[in-house]
C-alpha positions as CSV (number, residue, x, y, z in Angstrom):
1,M,200.1,79.9,208.8
2,D,200.0,79.8,205.0
3,D,197.5,82.6,205.0
4,L,199.6,84.7,207.3
5,L,202.6,84.3,205.0
6,A,200.7,85.0,201.8
7,F,201.5,88.7,201.8
8,E,205.2,88.2,202.4
9,R,205.4,85.4,199.8
10,E,204.1,87.7,197.1
11,R,206.7,90.4,197.9
12,W,209.5,87.9,198.3
13,G,208.6,86.7,194.8
14,K,209.2,90.2,193.5
15,G,212.6,90.4,195.2
16,I,211.5,92.4,198.2
17,I,213.3,90.4,201.0
18,R,213.6,92.6,204.1
19,I,209.9,93.1,205.1
20,A,209.4,94.8,208.4
21,G,206.2,94.4,210.4
22,T,205.4,96.8,213.1
23,D,202.7,97.1,215.7
24,E,202.1,99.1,218.9
25,V,200.5,98.2,222.3
26,G,199.4,100.3,225.2
27,V,197.0,102.7,223.5
28,G,194.1,101.9,225.7
29,P,195.6,101.7,229.3
30,L,195.3,104.3,232.0
31,A,199.0,104.0,232.9
32,G,202.3,103.3,231.3
33,P,203.9,104.1,228.0
34,V,203.0,103.1,224.5
35,V,205.4,100.5,223.2
36,A,206.0,99.3,219.7
37,A,208.0,96.5,218.1
38,A,209.4,96.1,214.6
39,V,210.7,92.8,213.2
40,I,212.2,91.4,210.0
41,L,212.2,87.6,209.5
42,P,214.1,85.6,206.9
43,P,212.1,84.5,203.9
44,D,209.9,81.5,204.5
45,V,210.5,81.4,208.2
46,R,207.3,80.4,210.0
47,V,206.8,80.9,213.7
48,E,204.1,78.3,214.3
49,G,201.2,79.5,216.4
50,V,201.8,83.2,216.0
51,N,198.7,85.4,215.8
52,D,197.5,88.8,216.9
53,S,198.8,89.0,220.5
54,K,195.3,89.7,221.9
55,Q,194.3,86.3,220.7
56,L,197.0,84.4,222.7
57,R,197.4,83.4,226.3
58,P,200.3,85.0,228.2
59,E,202.3,81.8,228.3
60,Q,201.9,81.4,224.5
61,R,203.1,84.9,223.9
62,E,206.1,84.4,226.1
63,A,207.2,81.2,224.2
64,L,206.5,82.8,220.8
65,S,208.4,85.9,221.8
66,L,211.5,83.9,222.5
67,E,211.3,82.0,219.2
68,I,210.7,85.2,217.2
69,R,213.8,86.8,218.8
70,E,215.9,83.8,218.0
71,R,214.8,83.5,214.4
72,A,214.5,87.1,213.4
73,V,217.0,88.9,211.1
74,T,216.5,91.9,213.3
75,F,214.0,93.3,215.8
76,A,213.7,96.5,217.8
77,F,211.5,98.3,220.2
78,G,210.3,101.9,220.4
79,E,208.5,103.8,223.1
80,A,206.5,107.0,223.6
81,S,206.6,108.4,227.2
82,L,203.8,109.7,229.3
83,E,205.0,113.2,228.6
84,E,204.8,112.6,224.9
85,I,201.4,111.0,225.1
86,E,200.1,114.1,226.8
87,R,201.8,116.5,224.4
88,I,201.0,114.9,221.0
89,N,198.0,112.7,221.9
90,I,197.7,108.9,222.2
91,R,197.3,108.3,218.5
92,N,200.4,110.2,217.5
93,A,202.3,108.7,220.4
94,G,201.6,105.2,218.9
95,F,202.9,106.3,215.5
96,L,206.0,107.8,217.2
97,A,206.7,104.5,219.0
98,M,206.4,102.5,215.8
99,R,208.6,105.0,213.9
100,R,211.3,104.7,216.6
101,A,211.2,100.9,216.5
102,L,211.6,100.9,212.7
103,E,214.4,103.3,212.8
104,A,216.3,101.1,215.2
105,L,216.3,98.1,212.9
106,S,219.6,97.0,211.4
107,P,219.7,96.0,208.6
108,E,217.1,98.5,207.4
109,P,213.8,97.3,205.9
110,E,213.0,97.3,202.2
111,L,209.3,97.5,202.9
112,V,207.3,98.4,206.0
113,V,203.9,96.8,206.8
114,I,201.7,98.5,209.4
115,D,198.1,98.0,210.6
116,A,195.7,100.3,208.8
117,H,197.8,103.5,208.9
118,R,200.7,105.2,207.1
119,L,203.6,106.7,209.0
120,D,204.8,110.1,207.9
121,G,208.4,110.7,207.3
122,L,209.6,107.1,206.8
123,P,212.4,106.7,204.2
124,W,211.2,103.3,203.1
125,P,208.1,102.2,201.1
126,Q,205.2,101.1,203.3
127,E,201.9,99.3,202.9
128,P,199.1,99.9,205.4
129,V,196.9,96.8,205.7
130,I,193.7,96.7,207.7
131,K,193.9,94.2,210.6
132,A,197.5,93.4,209.6
133,D,198.2,92.1,213.1
134,A,195.8,89.2,212.5
135,S,196.5,88.6,208.8
136,I,200.2,89.2,208.1
137,H,202.9,87.1,209.7
138,C,205.6,89.8,210.3
139,V,203.0,92.2,211.9
140,A,201.6,89.5,214.1
141,C,205.2,88.7,215.3
142,A,205.7,92.4,216.0
143,S,202.4,92.4,218.0
144,V,203.6,89.5,220.1
145,L,207.0,91.1,220.8
146,A,205.5,94.5,221.7
147,K,202.9,92.9,224.1
148,V,205.5,90.8,225.9
149,H,207.9,93.7,226.2
150,R,205.3,96.1,227.6
151,D,203.8,93.5,230.0
152,A,207.2,92.8,231.5
153,Y,207.6,96.6,232.0
154,M,204.3,96.8,233.8
155,V,205.2,93.9,236.0
156,E,208.3,95.8,237.1
157,M,206.1,98.9,237.7
158,D,203.9,96.7,240.0
159,R,207.0,96.2,242.2
160,L,207.7,100.0,242.2
161,Y,204.1,101.0,242.8
162,P,202.3,98.3,244.7
163,G,198.6,98.3,245.3
164,Y,197.4,99.2,241.8
165,G,197.6,95.7,240.4
166,F,199.8,96.6,237.4
167,A,201.1,93.0,237.1
168,E,197.6,91.7,236.6
169,H,195.8,94.3,234.4
170,K,198.9,95.9,232.8
171,G,197.4,99.4,233.3
172,Y,194.1,98.8,231.6
173,G,191.0,100.3,233.2
174,C,189.3,97.3,234.9
175,P,187.2,97.8,238.0
176,S,189.9,96.7,240.4
177,H,192.3,99.3,238.8
178,L,189.7,102.1,239.2
179,D,189.0,101.1,242.8
180,A,192.8,101.3,243.5
181,L,192.8,104.8,241.9
182,K,190.0,105.9,244.2
183,R,191.9,104.6,247.2
184,L,195.5,105.6,246.4
185,G,195.2,108.4,243.8
186,P,197.4,108.3,240.6
187,S,200.9,106.9,240.6
188,P,203.8,108.6,238.7
189,I,203.1,106.3,235.7
190,H,199.4,107.2,235.3
191,R,198.3,109.2,232.4
192,A,196.9,112.7,233.1
193,G,193.6,112.0,231.3
194,F,191.8,108.9,230.1
195,H,188.6,107.5,228.7
196,W,186.5,105.1,230.7
197,A,183.0,103.8,229.9
198,G,182.7,106.5,227.2
199,R,183.3,109.4,229.6
200,Q,186.3,111.6,229.8
201,L,187.8,111.4,233.3
202,S,190.7,113.3,234.7
203,L,192.9,111.8,237.3
204,F,194.4,115.2,238.3
205,G,191.4,117.4,238.0
206,D,190.9,120.5,235.8
């Protein structure tokens, strides 16, 4: 945890207190929106066990998400819809979701930390850091919040659209999901196009 806080400690020492980490999930799935979270934690607050959400078990993420929410100065979520994903592409949809999450924070950040990229049009200073979700505490916390939030949404979609297995795979392109698509066709939350095994596939045809 000391390593995860090293980035924040250096900025806190310079008087930069409200450091917002942001991260998005849902870039790779065949269904559902892209969801981002942004979070600001008080100086020197450690959420023990937090890590990149992909490295944690679901039950760990659930428990950590509750603790992050309780201890945060502020947190918020942003989303990019299916229509926006199709219109502006998945990469830009991820950026849009993160920007919306950051803009919903109150109080506002003094510094934004993001994994590898820089977001256009933000009114605050930002520092892109490669693999920030696994190396910087506030970004790892945002990763956990975003993953838990989106997973809960996909569980709800499983109730609305049974048969696809959304509660299990959360929209990712595993074999059981592709089999369900062959049997049932696309649901209203499936994306119009997706990549699978290196090939461009279209659910709706050309």
